DSSP file (Angstrom, degrees, kcal/mol; ACC not computed):
  #  RESIDUE AA STRUCTURE BP1 BP2  ACC     N-H-->O    O-->H-N    N-H-->O    O-->H-N    TCO  KAPPA ALPHA  PHI   PSI    X-CA   Y-CA   Z-CA
    1    1 A M              0   0    0      0, 0.0     2,-0.2     0, 0.0     5,-0.0   0.000 360.0 360.0 360.0 145.4   21.7   21.9  -19.8
    2    2 A S    >   -     0   0    0      1,-0.1     3,-2.5     3,-0.0     4,-0.1  -0.492 360.0-124.2 -72.9 137.0   23.3   21.2  -16.5
    3    3 A V  G >  S+     0   0    0      1,-0.3     3,-1.8    -2,-0.2     8,-0.2   0.737 107.0  75.8 -52.1 -27.7   22.0   22.9  -13.6
    4    4 A A  G 3  S+     0   0    0      1,-0.3    -1,-0.3     7,-0.1     7,-0.1   0.832  96.3  48.9 -52.8 -33.3   25.6   24.2  -13.1
    5    5 A F  G <  S+     0   0    0     -3,-2.5     2,-0.3     2,-0.0    -1,-0.3   0.239  98.5  82.9-100.8  17.8   25.0   26.6  -15.9
    6    6 A T  S <  S-     0   0    0     -3,-1.8     5,-0.1     1,-0.2    -4,-0.0  -0.725  92.7 -75.4-115.4 168.8   21.7   28.0  -14.7
    7    7 A K    >>  -     0   0    0     -2,-0.3     4,-1.7     1,-0.1     3,-0.5  -0.127  47.6-107.4 -60.7 165.4   20.9   30.7  -12.2
    8    8 A E  H 3> S+     0   0    0      1,-0.2     4,-2.5     2,-0.2     5,-0.2   0.836 116.0  59.7 -58.9 -39.3   21.4   29.8   -8.5
    9    9 A E  H 3> S+     0   0    0      1,-0.2     4,-1.8     2,-0.2    -1,-0.2   0.817 105.5  48.5 -62.9 -32.0   17.7   29.7   -7.8
   10   10 A S  H <> S+     0   0    0     -3,-0.5     4,-2.9     2,-0.2     5,-0.2   0.891 108.4  54.2 -74.7 -37.8   17.2   26.9  -10.3
   11   11 A A  H  X S+     0   0    0     -4,-1.7     4,-2.1     2,-0.2    -2,-0.2   0.930 112.1  44.9 -59.5 -45.2   20.1   24.9   -8.9
   12   12 A E  H  X S+     0   0    0     -4,-2.5     4,-1.7     2,-0.2    -1,-0.2   0.929 113.8  48.8 -68.6 -39.7   18.5   25.1   -5.5
   13   13 A T  H  X S+     0   0    0     -4,-1.8     4,-1.6     1,-0.2    -2,-0.2   0.903 109.4  53.3 -66.7 -39.2   15.0   24.2   -6.8
   14   14 A A  H  X S+     0   0    0     -4,-2.9     4,-0.5     1,-0.2    -1,-0.2   0.901 109.8  47.3 -65.0 -39.0   16.4   21.3   -8.8
   15   15 A S  H >< S+     0   0    0     -4,-2.1     3,-0.5    -5,-0.2    -1,-0.2   0.847 111.0  52.7 -71.1 -28.3   18.1   19.9   -5.6
   16   16 A E  H 3< S+     0   0    0     -4,-1.7    -1,-0.2     1,-0.2    -2,-0.2   0.810 108.6  49.9 -70.8 -25.4   14.9   20.4   -3.7
   17   17 A T  H 3< S+     0   0    0     -4,-1.6     2,-1.5    -5,-0.1    -1,-0.2   0.437  79.6  98.4 -98.3   3.4   12.9   18.5   -6.3
   18   18 A L    <<  -     0   0    0     -3,-0.5    -1,-0.1    -4,-0.5    -4,-0.0  -0.671  59.9-177.0 -87.6  86.2   15.0   15.4   -6.5
   19   19 A L        -     0   0    0     -2,-1.5     2,-0.1    48,-0.1     3,-0.1  -0.509  27.7-110.4 -81.6 147.4   12.9   13.3   -4.1
   20   20 A P        -     0   0    0      0, 0.0    -1,-0.1     0, 0.0    51,-0.0  -0.501  43.6 -93.0 -76.0 150.2   14.1    9.7   -3.2
   21   21 A G        -     0   0    0      1,-0.1    51,-0.1    -2,-0.1     3,-0.1  -0.203  42.6 -98.6 -62.4 149.9   12.0    6.9   -4.6
   22   22 A R        -     0   0    0     49,-0.3    -1,-0.1     1,-0.1     2,-0.0  -0.493  50.5-103.6 -65.5 137.0    9.3    5.5   -2.5
   23   23 A P        -     0   0    0      0, 0.0     2,-0.5     0, 0.0    -1,-0.1  -0.334  32.0-140.9 -68.9 137.4   10.7    2.3   -0.9
   24   24 A I        -     0   0    0     -3,-0.1    -3,-0.0    -2,-0.0    51,-0.0  -0.895  22.0-114.3-104.9 128.7    9.4   -0.9   -2.5
   25   25 A S        -     0   0    0     -2,-0.5     4,-0.0     1,-0.1    -1,-0.0  -0.309   8.9-137.4 -69.9 138.4    8.6   -3.7   -0.2
   26   26 A P  S    S+     0   0    0      0, 0.0    -1,-0.1     0, 0.0     3,-0.1   0.687  77.5  95.9 -65.1 -20.0   10.8   -7.0   -0.4
   27   27 A H  S    S-     0   0    0      1,-0.2   104,-0.0     3,-0.0     2,-0.0  -0.271  93.1 -83.4 -72.0 157.7    7.6   -9.1   -0.1
   28   28 A L        -     0   0    0      1,-0.1     2,-1.8    55,-0.0    -1,-0.2  -0.354  41.7-122.6 -55.1 138.7    5.6  -10.6   -2.8
   29   29 A N        +     0   0    0     53,-0.4    55,-2.2    -3,-0.1     2,-0.2  -0.484  43.1 173.8 -84.0  67.3    3.2   -8.0   -4.2
   30   30 A L  E     +a   84   0A   0     -2,-1.8     2,-0.3    53,-0.2    88,-0.3  -0.516   5.8 176.5 -72.9 136.9    0.1  -10.0   -3.6
   31   31 A V  E     -a   85   0A   0     53,-2.2    55,-3.1    -2,-0.2     2,-0.1  -0.988  28.7-125.3-141.8 152.7   -3.1   -7.9   -4.4
   32   32 A T     >  -     0   0    0     -2,-0.3     4,-1.7    53,-0.2     5,-0.1  -0.361  42.3-101.5 -78.1 173.4   -6.9   -8.5   -4.4
   33   33 A Q  H  > S+     0   0    0     53,-0.3     4,-1.8     2,-0.2     5,-0.2   0.867 129.6  48.9 -64.2 -36.3   -8.8   -7.7   -7.7
   34   34 A A  H  > S+     0   0    0      2,-0.2     4,-1.8     1,-0.2    -1,-0.2   0.862 107.5  55.8 -72.2 -32.6   -9.9   -4.4   -5.9
   35   35 A G  H  > S+     0   0    0      1,-0.2     4,-2.3     2,-0.2    -2,-0.2   0.875 106.0  50.1 -64.9 -37.6   -6.3   -3.8   -4.9
   36   36 A L  H  X S+     0   0    0     -4,-1.7     4,-2.0     1,-0.2    -1,-0.2   0.908 110.0  49.5 -72.6 -39.3   -5.2   -4.0   -8.5
   37   37 A K  H  X S+     0   0    0     -4,-1.8     4,-2.4     2,-0.2    -1,-0.2   0.834 109.9  51.8 -61.3 -33.9   -7.9   -1.6   -9.6
   38   38 A A  H  X S+     0   0    0     -4,-1.8     4,-2.8     2,-0.2    -2,-0.2   0.923 107.8  50.6 -69.1 -40.3   -6.8    0.8   -6.9
   39   39 A L  H  X S+     0   0    0     -4,-2.3     4,-2.6     2,-0.2     5,-0.2   0.928 111.1  50.9 -67.6 -42.3   -3.1    0.6   -8.0
   40   40 A E  H  X S+     0   0    0     -4,-2.0     4,-2.7     1,-0.2     3,-0.2   0.971 112.1  46.7 -58.2 -51.5   -4.3    1.4  -11.7
   41   41 A L  H  X S+     0   0    0     -4,-2.4     4,-2.7     1,-0.2    -2,-0.2   0.907 111.7  50.1 -58.8 -45.8   -6.3    4.4  -10.4
   42   42 A Q  H  X S+     0   0    0     -4,-2.8     4,-2.0     2,-0.2    -1,-0.2   0.849 110.8  49.5 -59.5 -38.2   -3.4    5.6   -8.3
   43   43 A L  H  X S+     0   0    0     -4,-2.6     4,-3.0    -3,-0.2    -2,-0.2   0.949 111.7  49.3 -65.0 -49.2   -1.1    5.3  -11.4
   44   44 A Q  H  X S+     0   0    0     -4,-2.7     4,-2.8    -5,-0.2     5,-0.2   0.976 110.9  50.2 -54.4 -56.1   -3.7    7.3  -13.5
   45   45 A Q  H  X S+     0   0    0     -4,-2.7     4,-2.1     1,-0.2    -1,-0.2   0.857 110.6  48.2 -50.0 -44.0   -3.9   10.0  -10.9
   46   46 A A  H  X S+     0   0    0     -4,-2.0     4,-2.5     2,-0.2    -1,-0.2   0.930 111.3  52.1 -64.0 -44.4    0.0   10.3  -10.6
   47   47 A R  H  X S+     0   0    0     -4,-3.0     4,-2.7     1,-0.2    -2,-0.2   0.907 110.8  46.7 -60.3 -43.8    0.1   10.5  -14.4
   48   48 A E  H  X S+     0   0    0     -4,-2.8     4,-2.3     2,-0.2    -1,-0.2   0.916 111.7  49.1 -61.5 -44.9   -2.5   13.3  -14.5
   49   49 A A  H  X S+     0   0    0     -4,-2.1     4,-2.7    -5,-0.2    -2,-0.2   0.913 112.5  51.3 -66.8 -39.0   -0.9   15.3  -11.7
   50   50 A Y  H  X S+     0   0    0     -4,-2.5     4,-1.6     1,-0.2    -2,-0.2   0.931 110.3  46.5 -50.3 -54.3    2.4   14.9  -13.6
   51   51 A D  H  < S+     0   0    0     -4,-2.7     4,-0.5    -5,-0.2    -1,-0.2   0.816 111.1  53.5 -69.9 -27.9    1.0   16.1  -16.8
   52   52 A A  H >< S+     0   0    0     -4,-2.3     3,-1.4     1,-0.2     4,-0.3   0.938 107.3  51.4 -65.9 -45.7   -0.7   19.1  -15.0
   53   53 A A  H >< S+     0   0    0     -4,-2.7     3,-1.3     1,-0.3    -2,-0.2   0.808  99.3  65.4 -57.2 -31.2    2.6   20.1  -13.6
   54   54 A G  T 3< S+     0   0    0     -4,-1.6    -1,-0.3     1,-0.2    -2,-0.2   0.708  94.4  61.1 -60.2 -24.2    4.1   20.0  -17.0
   55   55 A T  T <  S+     0   0    0     -3,-1.4     2,-0.3    -4,-0.5    -1,-0.2   0.544  76.0 112.0 -86.1  -8.3    1.9   22.9  -18.1
   56   56 A I    <   -     0   0    0     -3,-1.3     6,-0.1    -4,-0.3    -3,-0.0  -0.475  58.4-151.0 -70.2 131.5    3.3   25.2  -15.5
   57   57 A E  S    S+     0   0    0     -2,-0.3     2,-0.5     4,-0.1    -1,-0.1   0.915  74.4  78.6 -69.6 -41.4    5.2   28.0  -17.1
   58   58 A D  S  > S-     0   0    0      1,-0.2     4,-3.1     2,-0.1     5,-0.3  -0.553  72.5-148.1 -75.7 121.0    7.7   28.8  -14.4
   59   59 A V  H  > S+     0   0    0     -2,-0.5     4,-2.5     1,-0.2     5,-0.2   0.878  94.0  51.3 -56.7 -44.0   10.4   26.2  -14.5
   60   60 A N  H  > S+     0   0    0      1,-0.2     4,-1.9     2,-0.2    -1,-0.2   0.886 114.0  43.0 -66.7 -42.3   11.1   26.2  -10.8
   61   61 A E  H  > S+     0   0    0      2,-0.2     4,-2.5     1,-0.2    -1,-0.2   0.869 110.1  56.8 -72.4 -33.2    7.4   25.7   -9.8
   62   62 A R  H  X S+     0   0    0     -4,-3.1     4,-2.0     2,-0.2    -2,-0.2   0.930 108.4  47.5 -65.5 -38.5    7.0   23.1  -12.5
   63   63 A R  H  X S+     0   0    0     -4,-2.5     4,-1.7    -5,-0.3    -2,-0.2   0.951 114.6  48.8 -59.9 -44.4    9.9   21.0  -10.9
   64   64 A R  H  X S+     0   0    0     -4,-1.9     4,-0.6     1,-0.2     3,-0.3   0.952 114.6  41.1 -55.8 -53.2    8.4   21.5   -7.5
   65   65 A Q  H  < S+     0   0    0     -4,-2.5    -1,-0.2     1,-0.2    -2,-0.2   0.764 115.9  52.1 -75.1 -23.6    5.0   20.5   -8.5
   66   66 A A  H  X S+     0   0    0     -4,-2.0     4,-2.1    -5,-0.2     5,-0.3   0.723  90.8  78.4 -84.3 -24.2    6.2   17.6  -10.7
   67   67 A A  H  X S+     0   0    0     -4,-1.7     4,-1.5    -3,-0.3    -1,-0.2   0.863  92.6  43.1 -62.2 -41.3    8.4   15.9   -8.2
   68   68 A S  H  X S+     0   0    0     -4,-0.6     4,-2.5     1,-0.2    -1,-0.2   0.924 115.9  49.1 -66.3 -48.1    5.9   14.1   -6.1
   69   69 A P  H  > S+     0   0    0      0, 0.0     4,-1.9     0, 0.0   -19,-0.2   0.774 108.5  53.1 -59.1 -28.7    3.9   12.9   -9.0
   70   70 A L  H  X S+     0   0    0     -4,-2.1     4,-1.9     2,-0.2    -2,-0.2   0.827 108.0  50.4 -74.6 -40.0    6.9   11.7  -10.8
   71   71 A R  H  X S+     0   0    0     -4,-1.5     4,-1.7    -5,-0.3   -49,-0.3   0.913 112.5  48.5 -66.7 -41.7    8.0    9.6   -7.8
   72   72 A D  H  X S+     0   0    0     -4,-2.5     4,-3.1     2,-0.2     5,-0.4   0.889 104.3  57.9 -69.5 -31.5    4.5    8.1   -7.6
   73   73 A L  H  X S+     0   0    0     -4,-1.9     4,-2.2     1,-0.2     5,-0.2   0.951 110.8  44.6 -53.4 -48.1    4.5    7.3  -11.2
   74   74 A H  H  X S+     0   0    0     -4,-1.9     4,-1.5     2,-0.2    -1,-0.2   0.874 114.6  47.8 -59.3 -37.5    7.5    5.2  -10.7
   75   75 A Y  H  X S+     0   0    0     -4,-1.7     4,-2.9     2,-0.2     3,-0.4   0.984 116.0  41.3 -70.6 -58.6    6.3    3.6   -7.6
   76   76 A F  H  X S+     0   0    0     -4,-3.1     4,-3.0     1,-0.3     5,-0.2   0.865 112.0  55.7 -66.7 -32.0    2.9    2.6   -8.9
   77   77 A A  H  X S+     0   0    0     -4,-2.2     4,-1.7    -5,-0.4    -1,-0.3   0.920 110.6  45.4 -59.5 -42.9    4.2    1.5  -12.2
   78   78 A E  H  X S+     0   0    0     -4,-1.5     4,-2.1    -3,-0.4    -2,-0.2   0.894 113.0  50.6 -67.8 -41.2    6.6   -0.9  -10.5
   79   79 A R  H  X S+     0   0    0     -4,-2.9     4,-0.7     1,-0.2    -2,-0.2   0.917 112.2  48.2 -69.1 -38.2    3.8   -2.1   -8.1
   80   80 A L  H >< S+     0   0    0     -4,-3.0     3,-0.7    -5,-0.2    -1,-0.2   0.894 109.7  51.7 -62.2 -42.7    1.6   -2.7  -11.1
   81   81 A R  H 3< S+     0   0    0     -4,-1.7    -2,-0.2     1,-0.2    -1,-0.2   0.804 117.6  37.2 -70.1 -31.3    4.3   -4.5  -12.9
   82   82 A T  H 3< S+     0   0    0     -4,-2.1   -53,-0.4    -5,-0.1    -1,-0.2   0.428  86.8 130.0-101.2   4.7    5.0   -6.9  -10.0
   83   83 A A    <<  -     0   0    0     -3,-0.7     2,-0.5    -4,-0.7   -53,-0.2  -0.322  39.4-164.3 -63.5 140.3    1.3   -7.3   -8.8
   84   84 A Q  E     -a   30   0A   0    -55,-2.2   -53,-2.2     2,-0.0     2,-0.3  -0.935  14.7-144.0-124.4 102.5    0.1  -10.9   -8.3
   85   85 A V  E     -a   31   0A   0     -2,-0.5   -53,-0.2   -55,-0.2   -52,-0.1  -0.483  11.8-158.1 -78.0 129.2   -3.7  -10.9   -8.1
   86   86 A V        -     0   0    0    -55,-3.1   -53,-0.3    -2,-0.3    -1,-0.0  -0.938  17.9-126.2-107.0 124.1   -4.9  -13.5   -5.6
   87   87 A P        -     0   0    0      0, 0.0     3,-0.1     0, 0.0   -55,-0.0  -0.257  37.0 -89.9 -69.5 161.3   -8.4  -14.7   -6.2
   88   88 A D        -     0   0    0      1,-0.1    10,-0.1    10,-0.1     9,-0.1  -0.368  57.5 -89.7 -67.2 155.0  -10.8  -14.5   -3.1
   89   89 A P        -     0   0    0      0, 0.0    -1,-0.1     0, 0.0     9,-0.0  -0.292  25.3-151.1 -71.8 149.4  -10.8  -17.6   -1.1
   90   90 A T  S    S+     0   0    0     -3,-0.1     2,-0.4    -2,-0.0    -2,-0.1   0.588  77.1  46.2 -89.6 -11.3  -13.1  -20.2   -1.9
   91   91 A S        -     0   0    0      3,-0.1     3,-0.2     1,-0.1     5,-0.1  -0.932  56.1-156.0-130.8 145.6  -13.5  -21.6    1.6
   92   92 A T  S    S+     0   0    0     -2,-0.4    67,-0.1     1,-0.1     3,-0.1   0.164  72.2 100.7-109.6  22.3  -14.0  -20.1    5.0
   93   93 A G  S    S+     0   0    0      1,-0.1     2,-0.3    49,-0.1    50,-0.2   0.719  91.3  17.7 -71.4 -24.7  -12.5  -23.0    6.9
   94   94 A A  S    S-     0   0    0     -3,-0.2     2,-0.4    48,-0.1    48,-0.2  -0.981  88.0-100.0-146.4 150.2   -9.2  -21.3    7.4
   95   95 A V        +     0   0    0     46,-2.5    45,-3.3    43,-0.4     2,-0.3  -0.574  53.8 158.0 -74.4 128.5   -7.9  -17.6    7.3
   96   96 A A    >   -     0   0    0     -2,-0.4     3,-2.5    43,-0.2    19,-0.3  -0.885  51.2 -57.1-142.8 175.1   -6.2  -16.9    4.0
   97   97 A F  T 3  S+     0   0    0     -2,-0.3    19,-0.2     1,-0.3     3,-0.1  -0.342 128.0  23.4 -54.7 131.6   -5.3  -13.9    1.8
   98   98 A G  T 3  S+     0   0    0     17,-1.9    -1,-0.3     1,-0.3    18,-0.1   0.149  95.5 127.6  98.2 -23.7   -8.6  -12.2    1.0
   99   99 A S    <   -     0   0    0     -3,-2.5    16,-2.7    15,-0.1     2,-0.6  -0.351  55.0-138.0 -68.0 143.9  -10.4  -13.5    4.1
  100  100 A T  E     -B  114   0B   0     14,-0.3    60,-3.1    -3,-0.1     2,-0.4  -0.936  26.5-168.2-100.3 130.2  -12.2  -11.3    6.6
  101  101 A V  E     -BC 113 159B   0     12,-3.7    12,-2.3    -2,-0.6     2,-0.4  -0.966  13.0-158.4-126.1 135.6  -11.5  -12.6    9.9
  102  102 A T  E     +BC 112 158B   0     56,-2.7    55,-2.3    -2,-0.4    56,-1.4  -0.900  22.8 167.8-106.9 133.2  -13.2  -11.6   13.2
  103  103 A F  E     -BC 111 156B   0      8,-3.0     8,-2.8    -2,-0.4     2,-0.4  -0.986  25.1-134.7-147.3 153.0  -11.3  -12.1   16.4
  104  104 A S  E     -BC 110 155B   0     51,-1.9    51,-2.6    -2,-0.3     6,-0.2  -0.882  15.4-143.1-108.3 147.1  -11.5  -11.2   20.1
  105  105 A R  E >   - C   0 154B   0      4,-2.5     3,-2.0    -2,-0.4    49,-0.2  -0.607  29.7-104.0-102.3 162.0   -8.9  -10.0   22.3
  106  106 A D  T 3  S+     0   0    0     47,-0.8    48,-0.1     1,-0.2    -1,-0.1   0.869 120.6  58.5 -49.3 -41.6   -8.2  -10.7   26.1
  107  107 A D  T 3  S-     0   0    0      1,-0.1    -1,-0.2     2,-0.0     3,-0.1   0.504 122.7-104.5 -74.6  -2.3   -9.5   -7.2   26.9
  108  108 A G  S <  S+     0   0    0     -3,-2.0    -2,-0.1     1,-0.3    -1,-0.1   0.305  74.0 139.8  97.3  -9.2  -12.9   -7.9   25.3
  109  109 A R        -     0   0    0     -5,-0.1    -4,-2.5     1,-0.0     2,-0.4  -0.346  39.5-153.0 -65.4 147.0  -12.4   -5.9   22.1
  110  110 A V  E     -B  104   0B   0     -6,-0.2     2,-0.3    -3,-0.1    -6,-0.3  -0.996  14.9-172.8-119.7 125.1  -13.7   -7.6   19.0
  111  111 A Q  E     -B  103   0B   0     -8,-2.8    -8,-3.0    -2,-0.4     2,-0.4  -0.903  11.4-162.0-132.1 150.8  -12.0   -6.7   15.8
  112  112 A K  E     +B  102   0B   0     -2,-0.3     2,-0.3   -10,-0.2   -10,-0.2  -0.993  18.5 163.7-138.3 117.2  -12.8   -7.5   12.2
  113  113 A Y  E     -B  101   0B   0    -12,-2.3   -12,-3.7    -2,-0.4     2,-0.4  -0.970  31.9-135.4-138.5 155.8  -10.3   -7.2    9.2
  114  114 A R  E     -Bd 100 127B   0     12,-2.2    14,-2.9    -2,-0.3     2,-0.5  -0.919  27.2-128.6-109.8 139.1   -9.8   -8.3    5.8
  115  115 A I  E     + d   0 128B   0    -16,-2.7   -17,-1.9    -2,-0.4     2,-0.3  -0.745  46.7 152.9 -88.8 125.3   -6.4   -9.6    4.9
  116  116 A V  E     - d   0 129B   0     12,-3.0    14,-1.5    -2,-0.5    15,-0.3  -0.802  44.3 -63.7-145.5 178.8   -5.2   -7.8    1.8
  117  117 A G    >>  -     0   0    0     -2,-0.3     4,-0.9    12,-0.2     3,-0.7  -0.229  51.2-103.2 -67.9 158.9   -2.0   -6.7    0.0
  118  118 A E  G >4 S+     0   0    0    -88,-0.3     3,-0.6     1,-0.2    11,-0.1   0.866 118.5  46.8 -48.2 -48.0    0.5   -4.1    1.4
  119  119 A D  G 34 S+     0   0    0      1,-0.2    -1,-0.2   -40,-0.0   -88,-0.1   0.771 114.8  47.0 -75.8 -24.6   -0.6   -1.1   -0.8
  120  120 A E  G <4 S+     0   0    0     -3,-0.7    -1,-0.2     8,-0.1    -2,-0.2   0.499  83.3 118.3 -91.3  -4.2   -4.4   -1.7   -0.1
  121  121 A A    <<  +     0   0    0     -4,-0.9     7,-0.2    -3,-0.6    -6,-0.1  -0.429  27.8 162.5 -72.5 138.5   -4.1   -2.2    3.6
  122  122 A D  B > > -E  127   0B   0      5,-0.7     3,-3.0    -2,-0.1     5,-1.2  -0.563  18.2-169.8-153.7  74.8   -6.0    0.4    5.6
  123  123 A P  G > 5S+     0   0    0      0, 0.0     3,-1.0     0, 0.0     5,-0.1   0.766  88.1  56.1 -46.9 -33.0   -6.5   -0.7    9.3
  124  124 A R  G 3 5S+     0   0    0      1,-0.2    -2,-0.0     2,-0.1     0, 0.0   0.816 109.4  45.3 -69.3 -26.2   -9.0    2.2   10.0
  125  125 A A  G < 5S-     0   0    0     -3,-3.0    -1,-0.2     2,-0.2   -12,-0.0   0.248 130.8 -95.0-103.7  17.5  -11.2    1.1    7.1
  126  126 A G  T < 5S+     0   0    0     -3,-1.0   -12,-2.2    -4,-0.4     2,-0.4   0.684  87.6 107.0  88.5  26.8  -11.0   -2.6    8.2
  127  127 A S  E   < -dE 114 122B   0     -5,-1.2    -5,-0.7   -14,-0.3     2,-0.4  -0.978  41.4-170.2-135.0 144.0   -8.1   -4.1    6.2
  128  128 A I  E     -d  115   0B   0    -14,-2.9   -12,-3.0    -2,-0.4    -8,-0.1  -0.972  31.6 -96.1-134.9 150.1   -4.6   -5.2    7.2
  129  129 A S  E >   -d  116   0B   0     -2,-0.4     3,-0.8   -14,-0.2     6,-0.3  -0.230  25.8-129.3 -56.9 147.2   -1.5   -6.3    5.2
  130  130 A Y  T 3  S+     0   0    0    -14,-1.5    -1,-0.1     1,-0.2     9,-0.1   0.707 111.9  55.3 -68.1 -22.4   -0.9  -10.0    4.8
  131  131 A V  T 3  S+     0   0    0    -15,-0.3    -1,-0.2     4,-0.1    -2,-0.1   0.495  82.8 110.2 -92.8  -4.9    2.5   -9.3    6.0
  132  132 A S  S <> S-     0   0    0     -3,-0.8     4,-2.8     1,-0.1     5,-0.2  -0.292  81.1-112.0 -69.4 156.5    1.5   -7.6    9.3
  133  133 A P  H  > S+     0   0    0      0, 0.0     4,-1.8     0, 0.0     5,-0.2   0.921 117.1  49.4 -58.7 -43.5    2.1   -9.4   12.5
  134  134 A V  H  > S+     0   0    0      2,-0.2     4,-2.3     1,-0.2     5,-0.2   0.961 112.5  47.0 -57.4 -51.3   -1.5  -10.0   13.2
  135  135 A A  H  > S+     0   0    0     -6,-0.3     4,-2.3     1,-0.2    -1,-0.2   0.958 109.8  53.8 -58.6 -48.1   -2.2  -11.4    9.7
  136  136 A R  H  < S+     0   0    0     -4,-2.8    -1,-0.2     1,-0.2    -2,-0.2   0.852 111.6  45.7 -54.9 -35.7    0.8  -13.7    9.8
  137  137 A L  H  < S+     0   0    0     -4,-1.8    -1,-0.2    -5,-0.2    -2,-0.2   0.925 116.0  44.8 -72.1 -41.1   -0.4  -15.2   13.1
  138  138 A L  H >< S+     0   0    0     -4,-2.3     3,-2.3    -5,-0.2   -43,-0.4   0.745  85.3 109.9 -80.7 -27.1   -4.1  -15.6   11.9
  139  139 A M  T 3< S+     0   0    0     -4,-2.3   -43,-0.2     1,-0.3     3,-0.1  -0.256  89.8   9.1 -58.9 132.1   -3.2  -17.1    8.4
  140  140 A G  T 3  S+     0   0    0    -45,-3.3    -1,-0.3     1,-0.3     2,-0.2   0.428 100.8 121.2  80.9   3.7   -4.2  -20.8    8.2
  141  141 A K    <   -     0   0    0     -3,-2.3   -46,-2.5   -46,-0.1    -1,-0.3  -0.551  50.3-142.2 -95.7 163.5   -6.0  -20.8   11.5
  142  142 A A    >   -     0   0    0    -48,-0.2     3,-2.7    -2,-0.2    14,-0.3  -0.729  38.2 -67.9-121.9 163.2   -9.7  -21.8   11.9
  143  143 A V  T 3  S+     0   0    0      1,-0.3    14,-0.2    -2,-0.2    -1,-0.1  -0.278 122.3  29.3 -58.3 134.9  -12.5  -20.5   14.0
  144  144 A G  T 3  S+     0   0    0     12,-3.2    -1,-0.3     1,-0.4    13,-0.1  -0.032  88.5 131.1 105.0 -34.2  -11.9  -21.3   17.6
  145  145 A D    <   -     0   0    0     -3,-2.7    11,-2.3    10,-0.1     2,-0.4  -0.242  46.1-149.3 -55.7 144.7   -8.2  -21.1   17.2
  146  146 A V  E     -F  155   0B   0      9,-0.2     2,-0.3    -3,-0.1     9,-0.2  -0.970  14.4-176.6-113.7 124.9   -6.2  -19.0   19.8
  147  147 A V  E     -F  154   0B   0      7,-2.5     7,-3.0    -2,-0.4     2,-0.5  -0.871  23.2-125.8-118.3 161.0   -2.9  -17.3   18.7
  148  148 A N  E     -F  153   0B   0     -2,-0.3     2,-0.5     5,-0.2     5,-0.2  -0.916  21.2-174.4-108.3 121.3   -0.6  -15.3   21.0
  149  149 A L  E >   -F  152   0B   0      3,-3.2     3,-3.8    -2,-0.5     2,-0.3  -0.980  65.2 -56.5-117.0 115.7    0.4  -11.7   20.1
  150  150 A D  T 3  S-     0   0    0     -2,-0.5    -2,-0.0     1,-0.3     0, 0.0  -0.328 123.4 -17.9  55.6-112.2    2.9  -10.3   22.4
  151  151 A D  T 3  S+     0   0    0     -2,-0.3     2,-0.3    -3,-0.1    -1,-0.3   0.112 123.8  83.9-111.7  18.7    1.1  -10.6   25.8
  152  152 A Q  E <   - F   0 149B   0     -3,-3.8    -3,-3.2   -46,-0.0     2,-0.4  -0.894  66.9-135.5-126.4 162.1   -2.4  -11.1   24.5
  153  153 A E  E     - F   0 148B   0     -2,-0.3   -47,-0.8    -5,-0.2     2,-0.4  -0.859  15.7-159.0-107.4 135.1   -4.5  -14.0   23.2
  154  154 A L  E     -CF 105 147B   0     -7,-3.0    -7,-2.5    -2,-0.4     2,-0.6  -0.991   6.2-159.4-118.4 127.4   -6.6  -13.5   19.9
  155  155 A E  E     -CF 104 146B   0    -51,-2.6   -51,-1.9    -2,-0.4     2,-0.5  -0.935  16.3-131.7-106.7 119.3   -9.5  -15.9   19.4
  156  156 A I  E     +C  103   0B   0    -11,-2.3   -12,-3.2    -2,-0.6   -53,-0.3  -0.556  31.2 170.3 -70.9 122.1  -10.8  -16.3   16.0
  157  157 A I  E     +     0   0B   0    -55,-2.3     2,-0.3    -2,-0.5   -54,-0.2   0.636  60.4   4.6-105.6 -20.9  -14.5  -16.0   16.1
  158  158 A A  E     -C  102   0B   0    -56,-1.4   -56,-2.7   -16,-0.1     2,-0.4  -0.970  50.6-162.2-163.8 148.6  -15.5  -15.9   12.5
  159  159 A I  E      C  101   0B   0     -2,-0.3   -58,-0.2   -58,-0.2   -67,-0.1  -0.999 360.0 360.0-135.3 137.7  -14.1  -16.1    8.9
  160  160 A S              0   0    0    -60,-3.1   -59,-0.2    -2,-0.4    -1,-0.1   0.366 360.0 360.0-143.2 360.0  -15.8  -14.8    5.9
C-alpha cells in the first residue's frame, strides 16, 4: 500500500526512514585478508540488526530501527562483491599495500602505520588507507627515502 493511503504519522515516519545510501568509493576496493573478514562480519551484523528490527510490532518503530541496518546491508554487500584481496607483501624492500611503515617527521614525531583498504583504515589504531595522501607518497619508497607532505618531510625509517 502506498504511504499516501496511510495515516499521516506513517507518511512522516516513512520519509524519515528513507536514508541515502552510504557513498561507495570510486577507488579499487583493495583489502587485506583481515579486511575481508571484517567486511564479512559487518555484513553479518547489519543482517542481524535488520532481522531484529523486523520483529518490532509497531510499523513506525520497525521502519526507524530497520533504516540504518538496511543501508549498511546494501553497502557491505557491495563492498564484499567488489573486494580484491591483496596478499601480504613478500618483501620489505619497498612500501606496498599491506606494509607497516615507520617514518619520522620534521618535528621529531615518529609514526607507524599499516597501509590497508579504505574500509579497514583506522589511523588511531595504526592503519591508513592506501588512497590517503601519506600512503600515496610512501608507496614504492624504501628505508631512508624522504618524501614531502605539504611543508613537512617524512623519512622512512622501517618497513615491515
